[in-house]
C-alpha positions in Angstrom: 0.0 0.0 0.0 2.8 2.4 0.9 4.5 1.7 -2.4 1.4 2.4 -4.4 0.8 5.7 -2.5 4.4 6.8 -3.2 4.1 6.0 -6.9 0.8 7.8 -7.1 2.3 10.9 -5.4 5.2 10.8 -7.8 2.9 10.6 -10.8 0.9 13.6 -9.6 4.1 15.6 -9.1 5.2 14.9 -12.7 1.7 15.8 -14.0 1.9 19.1 -12.1 5.3 20.0 -13.4 4.3 19.1 -17.0 1.2 21.3 -16.9 3.0 24.2 -15.3 5.8 24.1 -17.9 3.2 24.0 -20.7 1.5 27.1 -19.2 4.8 29.0 -18.9 5.7 28.2 -22.5 2.3 29.3 -23.8 2.6 32.6 -21.9 6.1 33.2 -23.3 4.9 32.4 -26.8 2.3 35.1 -26.6 5.0 37.8 -26.5 6.2 37.0 -30.0 4.3 38.2 -33.1 2.1 35.7 -34.9 3.0 34.8 -38.4 -0.2 33.0 -39.2 -1.3 35.7 -41.7 2.0 35.5 -43.6 2.3 32.7 -46.2 6.1 32.8 -46.2 6.2 32.7 -42.4 4.2 29.5 -42.5 6.6 28.1 -45.1 9.6 28.7 -42.8 8.3 26.2 -40.3 6.9 23.6 -42.7 10.1 21.8 -43.6 12.8 20.4 -41.3 15.8 22.7 -41.7 18.8 21.9 -39.5 20.6 24.7 -37.9 24.0 24.0 -39.4 26.5 26.0 -41.2 26.6 25.4 -45.0 29.8 25.3 -46.8 30.1 27.8 -49.7 28.6 26.4 -52.8 27.4 27.7 -56.2 24.4 29.9 -55.5 21.0 29.7 -57.1 20.6 31.6 -60.4 18.3 34.2 -59.0 17.9 37.7 -60.5 20.7 40.0 -59.4 18.4 42.8 -58.5 16.8 40.6 -55.8 20.0 41.0 -53.8 19.4 44.7 -53.5 16.2 44.3 -51.5 16.7 43.0 -48.0 13.0 42.4 -47.6 12.7 40.3 -50.8 15.9 38.5 -50.0 14.7 37.6 -46.5 11.3 36.3 -47.7 12.5 34.5 -50.9 15.4 32.7 -49.2 13.0 30.9 -46.9 11.6 29.1 -49.9 14.9 28.8 -51.7 16.4 26.9 -48.8 14.7 23.8 -50.1 16.4 24.2 -53.5 19.7 25.1 -51.8 19.6 21.9 -49.7 18.9 19.9 -52.8 21.9 21.4 -54.6 24.1 21.0 -51.6 23.3 17.3 -51.2 24.0 16.8 -54.9 27.3 18.7 -54.8 28.5 16.7 -51.8 27.5 13.4 -53.3 29.1 14.3 -56.7 32.3 15.3 -54.9 32.4 11.9 -53.1 31.8 10.0 -56.3 34.3 12.1 -58.3 37.1 11.4 -55.8 36.6 7.7 -56.0 36.2 7.8 -59.8 39.5 9.7 -60.2 41.3 7.0 -58.2 39.9 4.2 -60.3 40.6 6.1 -63.5 44.2 6.6 -62.5 44.5 2.9 -61.8 43.0 2.0 -65.2 45.7 4.1 -66.9 48.5 2.2 -65.2 50.5 -0.7 -66.7 49.7 -4.3 -66.3 52.4 -4.6 -63.7 50.9 -1.8 -61.7 47.4 -3.3 -61.9 48.8 -6.7 -60.7 50.6 -5.0 -57.8 47.4 -3.2 -56.9 45.4 -6.5 -56.9 48.0 -8.2 -54.7 49.3 -5.6 -52.3 46.9 -2.7 -52.1 43.6 -4.4 -51.3 44.5 -5.7 -47.8 46.0 -8.9 -46.4 42.9 -11.1 -47.2 43.1 -10.1 -50.8 46.8 -10.9 -50.8 46.2 -14.4 -49.4 43.4 -15.1 -51.9 45.4 -13.7 -54.8 48.4 -15.8 -53.9 46.3 -18.9 -53.7 44.7 -18.1 -57.0 48.1 -17.6 -58.6 49.2 -20.9 -57.3 46.1 -22.6 -58.6 46.5 -21.0 -62.0 50.1 -22.0 -62.2 49.3 -25.6 -61.5 46.3 -25.7 -63.9 47.0 -23.5 -66.9 50.3 -21.6 -66.3 48.9 -18.1 -67.2 48.6 -16.8 -63.7 50.0 -13.3 -64.3 47.8 -12.7 -67.4 44.7 -13.9 -65.5 45.6 -11.5 -62.6 45.9 -8.6 -65.0 42.5 -9.4 -66.6 41.0 -9.7 -63.1 42.4 -6.3 -62.2 41.0 -4.7 -65.4 37.6 -6.2 -64.7 37.8 -5.1 -61.1 38.6 -1.5 -62.0 36.2 -1.2 -65.0 33.2 -2.4 -62.9 33.8 0.4 -60.5 34.4 3.0 -63.1 31.2 2.0 -64.9 29.0 2.3 -61.8 30.6 5.5 -60.5 30.4 7.1 -64.0 26.7 6.2 -64.2 26.0 7.7 -60.8 27.9 10.8 -61.6 26.1 11.3 -64.9 22.7 10.8 -63.3 23.4 13.2 -60.5 24.8 15.8 -62.9 21.7 15.5 -65.1 19.5 16.0 -62.0 21.5 18.9 -60.8 21.4 20.6 -64.3 17.7 20.2 -64.5 17.0 21.7 -61.1 19.4 24.6 -61.8 17.8 25.3 -65.2 14.3 25.2 -63.7 15.3 27.8 -61.1 17.0 29.9 -63.7 14.0 29.7 -65.9 11.5 30.8 -63.2 13.8 33.0 -61.2 11.9 36.2 -61.7 8.6 34.6 -60.6 10.3 32.9 -57.7 11.3 36.3 -56.3 8.2 38.2 -57.2 5.5 35.7 -56.4 6.9 32.7 -54.4 3.5 31.7 -53.2 2.2 31.0 -56.7 5.4 29.3 -58.0 6.0 27.0 -55.0 3.5 24.3 -55.9 4.8 24.2 -59.5 8.4 23.8 -58.3 7.4 21.0 -55.9 5.7 19.1 -58.7 8.7 19.7 -61.0 11.2 18.4 -58.4 9.0 15.4 -57.8 9.2 14.6 -61.5 13.0 15.1 -61.5 13.3 12.6 -58.6 11.3 10.1 -60.6 13.6 10.5 -63.6 16.6 10.1 -61.3 15.1 6.9 -59.9 14.7 5.6 -63.4 18.3 6.5 -64.4 20.0 4.8 -61.4 17.5 2.1 -60.6 19.0 -0.3 -63.1 22.4 -0.4 -61.3 21.2 -3.1 -58.9 20.5 -5.5 -61.8 23.7 -5.0 -63.7 26.0 -6.9 -61.3 27.6 -9.9 -63.0 27.6 -13.3 -61.4 31.4 -13.4 -61.0 31.7 -9.7 -60.0 34.1 -8.7 -57.3 31.5 -6.3 -55.9 29.6 -7.3 -52.9 25.9 -7.9 -53.7 24.5 -6.5 -50.4 23.6 -3.2 -52.2 21.4 -5.0 -54.8 18.2 -3.2 -54.1 16.7 -0.3 -56.2 16.1 3.1 -54.8 12.4 4.0 -54.6 11.6 7.7 -54.1 8.4 8.9 -52.5 5.9 10.5 -55.0 3.4 13.2 -54.8 -0.3 12.2 -54.9 -2.0 12.8 -58.2 -4.5 15.2 -56.5 -1.7 17.4 -55.4 -0.2 17.6 -58.8 -3.4 18.7 -60.4 -4.5 21.3 -57.8 -3.9 25.0 -58.4 -4.1 26.1 -54.8 -2.4 24.1 -52.1 -3.2 24.1 -48.4 -0.5 24.5 -45.8 -0.7 20.9 -44.9 -0.2 19.8 -48.5 2.9 22.1 -48.8 4.3 20.7 -45.6 3.8 17.2 -46.8 5.4 17.9 -50.2 8.4 19.5 -48.7 8.8 16.7 -46.2 8.6 14.3 -49.1 11.5 16.1 -50.8 13.6 15.8 -47.7 12.7 12.1 -47.4 13.8 11.6 -51.0 17.0 13.4 -50.3 17.6 11.1 -47.3 16.9 8.0 -49.4 19.2 9.3 -52.1 22.0 9.8 -49.6 21.5 6.4 -48.1 21.5 4.7 -51.5 24.5 6.6 -52.7 26.5 5.9 -49.5 25.9 2.2 -50.0 26.7 2.3 -53.7 29.9 4.4 -53.3 31.0 2.3 -50.3 30.9 -0.8 -52.5 32.8 0.9 -55.3 35.0 3.3 -53.3 38.8 3.3 -53.4 40.5 1.3 -50.6 41.4 3.2 -47.5 44.9 4.5 -47.0 45.6 1.9 -44.3 44.4 -0.8 -46.7 46.6 0.4 -49.6 49.7 0.6 -47.5 49.1 -2.4 -45.3 52.4 -3.9 -46.3 54.3 -0.8 -45.2 52.4 -0.6 -41.9 52.9 -4.3 -41.3 56.6 -4.1 -41.8 56.7 -1.1 -39.6 54.7 -2.9 -36.9 57.0 -5.9 -37.1 60.1 -3.8 -36.8 58.6 -1.8 -34.0 57.7 -5.1 -32.2 61.3 -6.5 -32.5 62.7 -3.1 -31.4 60.4 -3.1 -28.4 61.3 -6.6 -27.4 65.0 -5.8 -27.8 64.6 -2.7 -25.6 62.7 -4.6 -23.1 65.4 -7.2 -22.7 68.0 -4.4 -22.0 65.7 -2.4 -19.7 65.4 -2.5 -15.9 62.2 -4.5 -16.1 64.3 -7.5 -17.1 67.0 -6.7 -14.5 69.4 -5.1 -17.0 70.9 -1.6 -16.7 72.1 -1.4 -20.3 69.3 0.9 -21.3 69.9 3.4 -18.5 73.7 3.3 -19.3 73.1 3.9 -23.0 70.7 6.8 -22.2 73.3 8.4 -19.9 76.1 7.9 -22.5 73.9 9.4 -25.2 73.0 12.3 -23.0 76.6 13.0 -22.1 77.6 12.7 -25.8 75.0 15.2 -26.9 75.9 17.6 -24.1 79.6 17.3 -24.9 78.9 17.8 -28.6 76.8 20.9 -27.9 79.5 22.3 -25.6 82.4 21.6 -27.9 80.9 22.5 -31.2 78.2 25.0 -30.5 78.4 26.8 -27.1 82.1 27.1 -26.6 82.9 28.4 -30.1 80.2 31.0 -29.9 81.2 32.1 -26.5 84.9 32.3 -27.5 84.0 34.4 -30.6 81.8 36.6 -28.6 84.4 37.2 -25.8 87.2 37.8 -28.3 85.1 40.2 -30.3 83.8 42.2 -27.4 87.2 42.2 -25.7 88.7 43.6 -28.8 85.9 46.2 -29.1 86.3 47.2 -25.4 90.0 47.8 -26.0 89.2 49.8 -29.2 86.9 52.0 -27.3 89.8 53.1 -25.2 91.4 54.3 -28.4 94.2 52.6 -30.5 94.8 55.9 -32.2 93.0 59.1 -31.0 92.3 62.1 -33.1 94.3 64.4 -30.7 97.4 62.4 -31.2 97.1 62.6 -35.0 96.5 66.4 -34.7 99.6 66.8 -32.5 101.8 65.0 -35.1 100.3 67.1 -37.8 101.0 70.4 -36.0 104.5 69.3 -35.2 105.1 68.5 -38.9 103.7 71.8 -39.9 106.1 73.7 -37.5 109.1 71.7 -38.8 108.2 72.4 -42.4 107.7 76.1 -41.7 111.0 76.5 -39.9 112.9 74.6 -42.6 111.2 76.5 -45.4 111.9 79.9 -43.8 115.6 79.0 -43.2 116.0 77.7 -46.7 114.2 80.7 -48.4 115.7 83.2 -46.0 112.3 84.9 -45.6 109.3 84.6 -43.3 106.4 82.6 -44.8 102.8 83.3 -44.0 101.1 81.3 -41.3 98.5 79.9 -43.7 101.1 78.3 -46.0 100.1 74.8 -46.9 102.1 71.8 -45.9 102.2 70.6 -49.5 104.0 73.8 -50.6 106.5 73.7 -47.8 107.0 70.0 -48.4 107.9 70.8 -52.0 110.6 73.2 -50.7 111.9 70.4 -48.4 112.1 67.9 -51.2 113.8 70.4 -53.6 116.5 71.1 -50.9 116.7 67.3 -50.2 117.5 66.6 -53.9 120.3 69.2 -53.9 121.7 67.8 -50.6 121.8 64.3 -52.1 124.4 65.4 -54.7 127.0 65.4 -51.9 125.5 63.1 -49.3 128.5 62.6 -47.0 129.4 66.2 -46.8 125.8 67.5 -46.4 125.1 64.8 -43.9 127.6 66.4 -41.5 127.5 70.1 -42.5 124.3 70.4 -44.5 120.6 70.0 -44.1 120.3 66.4 -45.3 119.7 64.9 -41.8 117.1 67.5 -41.0 115.3 66.8 -44.3 115.3 63.1 -43.5 113.8 63.7 -40.1 111.0 65.8 -41.6 110.2 62.9 -44.0 110.1 60.5 -41.1 107.7 62.8 -39.3 105.6 62.9 -42.5 105.6 59.1 -42.6 104.5 58.9 -39.0 101.6 61.2 -39.7 100.5 59.1 -42.6 100.6 55.9 -40.5 98.7 57.5 -37.7 96.1 58.8 -40.1 95.6 55.3 -41.6 95.4 53.7 -38.2 92.7 56.2 -37.2 90.7 55.5 -40.3 91.1 51.7 -39.7 89.9 52.1 -36.2 86.8 54.0 -37.3 86.0 51.3 -39.9 86.3 48.5 -37.2 84.0 50.5 -34.9 81.5 51.0 -37.6 81.4 47.2 -38.4 81.0 46.1 -34.8 77.4 45.1 -35.4 78.5 43.0 -38.4 80.8 41.0 -36.2 78.1 40.6 -33.6 75.7 39.3 -36.3 78.5 37.0 -37.6 78.8 35.5 -34.1 75.0 34.8 -34.1 75.0 33.5 -37.6 74.7 29.7 -36.6 71.6 30.5 -34.6 70.1 32.5 -37.5 70.8 29.6 -39.9 69.1 27.1 -37.5 66.1 29.4 -37.0 65.8 29.8 -40.8 65.8 26.1 -41.3 63.2 25.6 -38.7 61.1 28.3 -40.2 61.3 26.8 -43.7 60.3 23.4 -42.3 57.2 24.9 -40.6 56.4 26.8 -43.7 56.7 23.7 -45.8 54.5 21.8 -43.3 51.8 24.5 -43.6 51.9 24.5 -47.4 52.0 20.7 -47.8 48.2 20.8 -48.5 48.0 19.9 -52.2 44.2 20.4 -52.4 42.8 23.3 -54.3 42.0 25.2 -51.1 45.6 25.1 -49.9 48.2 27.9 -50.1 51.2 26.2 -51.8 52.3 26.0 -55.4 50.6 22.7 -55.9 47.3 24.0 -54.7 47.6 27.0 -57.1 48.1 24.6 -59.9 45.0 22.6 -58.8 42.9 25.7 -59.0 44.1 26.5 -62.5 43.4 22.9 -63.6 39.8 23.4 -62.4 39.5 26.3 -64.7 40.8 24.2 -67.6 38.2 21.5 -66.6 35.4 24.1 -66.7 36.5 25.4 -70.1 36.6 21.9 -71.6 33.2 21.0 -70.2 31.7 24.2 -71.5 33.0 23.4 -75.0 31.7 19.9 -74.7 28.3 21.1 -73.5 28.0 23.4 -76.5 28.9 20.5 -78.9 26.1 18.4 -77.4 23.7 21.3 -77.7 24.6 21.8 -81.4 24.2 18.1 -82.1 20.8 18.0 -80.3 21.8 15.5 -77.6 19.7 16.9 -74.8 20.5 14.2 -72.2 24.2 14.4 -72.8 24.0 18.2 -72.7 22.2 18.2 -69.4 24.8 15.8 -67.9 27.7 17.9 -69.1 26.1 21.1 -67.8 25.7 19.5 -64.4 29.4 18.6 -64.5 30.1 22.3 -65.4 28.1 23.3 -62.3 30.0 20.8 -60.2 33.4 22.2 -61.4 32.2 25.7 -60.7 31.2 24.7 -57.2 34.6 23.3 -56.6 36.3 26.4 -58.0 34.1 28.7 -55.8 34.9 26.7 -52.7 38.6 26.7 -53.5 39.1 30.4 -54.1 36.7 32.0 -51.6 39.2 32.3 -48.7 42.0 33.6 -51.0 39.8 36.0 -52.9 38.5 37.5 -49.7 42.0 38.2 -48.5 42.9 40.0 -51.7 39.6 41.9 -52.1 38.7 40.1 -55.3 35.8 38.0 -54.0 33.0 40.2 -55.2 34.1 40.2 -58.9 35.4 36.6 -58.9 32.2 35.3 -57.5 30.1 37.1 -60.1 32.4 35.7 -62.9 31.9 32.2 -61.6 28.1 32.7 -61.4 28.1 33.9 -65.0 29.9 30.8 -66.1 27.0 28.8 -64.7 24.2 30.6 -66.6 22.9 28.4 -69.4 21.6 31.4 -71.4 25.0 33.1 -71.9 26.9 32.6 -75.1 29.8 30.1 -75.1 32.2 32.7 -76.6 31.5 35.0 -73.6 32.1 32.2 -71.1 35.4 31.4 -72.7 36.4 35.1 -72.4 35.5 34.9 -68.7 37.6 31.8 -68.2 40.5 33.6 -69.9 40.0 36.5 -67.6 40.0 34.3 -64.5 43.4 32.9 -65.5 44.9 36.3 -66.2 43.4 38.8 -63.7 42.8 37.2 -60.3 45.7 36.8 -57.9 44.6 33.5 -56.4 44.4 31.9 -59.9 47.7 33.3 -61.4 50.6 30.9 -62.1 53.1 30.3 -59.3 55.7 33.1 -59.0 58.5 30.5 -59.3 57.3 29.5 -62.8 56.9 33.0 -64.2 
């Protein structure tokens, strides 16, 4: 009885809390304006939109003037979110398919030896064991084991290329048809979205039906001896609008909600189906392709670990600790002997030299004293030789000419003039002149050494500068190792330019299909053009915003996706992309 009473009280408490929370929520909701009278306000809550951040993708081909009105943009984008979600799902699935398709195409272009190596060593250990057993059986039976392995590799690769190519073509066609419908009715979509929404929903429903028909046969094309797992062998079945909805001119809110939910259900089914299909035909994972390398590395690491364990203290050995101490001492000794001590000795020697030089090897005052003494000696000798008083401002050069003229005459009788003449005095004056020249040169040399003191200091720190530069280059190379089109290195720049080449080729091919009247192939190629433009837009957005080119570059990319523009104009735009925008220019090292 007590247990029943306690459970009853607990149930009453939960009921009270629930009713009170509902009351509070209703009271809070009354403070917000009702959107029941607004058709677009109703639409915004009809379909399940996740609050996630979209990656940048090719925008819808709406009229450019719609971007000038914030009111129109706010209202129209609520409906356009459905179309944007469709395009985003298709772009992501196309990208996933394209990555795997490029891998298999690269393997198909390889030689027979490369294909055989792939079949044996890049599909995992189980494939290696099965392949080895098959080779042994073929050798014992027929003897053409290598040829059979190459044929199996070709079939293995071609099956995946066929399926992935079909999926890519179907999705590209679906994408092109959706894009063309939006471009065709863009004006009406912005001006009267309430009227156009039912028509778009019916059109999208028809496009899903066509997509179902184009990829529905893939489950039945699997061969009996195919290397592809058959767990995916079921067709994709999309939900369809009721006939009454397709014929009605005015739809109720409930019908619109059901139609939009049906579109999202079809998108979810498409994602599930494509994930299964691509998973069965995708390229092997990196760990699968390089399992031999990883296995060898794991074996080597295991043997190394066992060897270290035997010499560690866990096994009662002190070898490992001794080796660590010896290595530490060797590194410390090497650093002290070859790095620290040489730098300290250079620093001490340089700064000791500079400290002594600051005291003055040769001062200006000493040089001036020698110059004044020489001037007085020249003046006295010249006055005595000329027998007249010379002016005080007489130059040393003029008086030195007088001394040299008298010196030449005295040398005619050197022995006599050395004792009785002026030869000894002239020699002493020349010695004083030589002393002045030496002191002047030493003073200039001292000034040069003082001026280059910073250079010697930098020279002493040069090893540290070199080491820092090497580390900086390693970090820079690590940051620029991204070879994808979104990266910042030279390879990424090349990838962006190759996307432009891809766009140009597909635009030309699209025009050829249009001229030949091949509507299906033209739609497929136009969808691939849109996919390439989406990749280009995603690759250049960050770089173009940094350089201030994003507004013009984005508009040029959007123009390339407009089906109504002439092919000649589009080719001029692609040429402008390669020549004008910084993020798409060739690498500076190649110019």
